[in-house]
C-alpha positions, -999 to +999 in steps of 0.1 A: -269+020-737-260+000-768-235-029-768-212-008-788-211+021-763-208-004-734-177-019-750-163+016-756-170+025-720-153-006-707-122+001-729-122+037-718-123+026-681-095+001-686-072+025-705-079+054-681-066+032-653-036+021-673-026+056-684-036+073-651-012+101-642+001+103-678-030+110-699-061+127-686-092+104-685-111+128-708-083+125-734-085+087-731-122+089-738-117+111-768-091+086-782-114+056-776-144+073-792-123+084-822-109+049-826-143+034-824-155+057-852-124+047-873-131+010-868-169+013-873-182-012-899-147-027-904-145-051-875-165-082-867-186-073-836-172-102-815-137-089-820-145-052-816-136-048-779-101-064-782-093-045-813-107-012-800-085-016-769-053-025-789-057+004-814-067+030-788-038+019-766-013+022-795-026+057-802-022+067-766+013+054-765+021+074-797+006+105-780+030+101-751+060+095-774+053+127-794+040+152-768+046+181-793+017+169-815-016+180-800-038+157-821-050+122-817-029+098-839-049+081-866-044+047-881-013+043-901-022+037-938 
């Protein structure tokens, strides 16, 4: 397991607990992985975990606020 995937696994575990009962754990994992891909190569490795958590959490909150949209929200540009 690479450091990158370990960070993603930790963030997934944390967010799955935080959103338990509101978002399925599988959906949380998909959001975290997609967020990790979006951040890839753009973030200093030391800050990756914190930023991954914050961005993935924001996307999950947006998913809950707009349940009619079946997609994973992407970064706002």
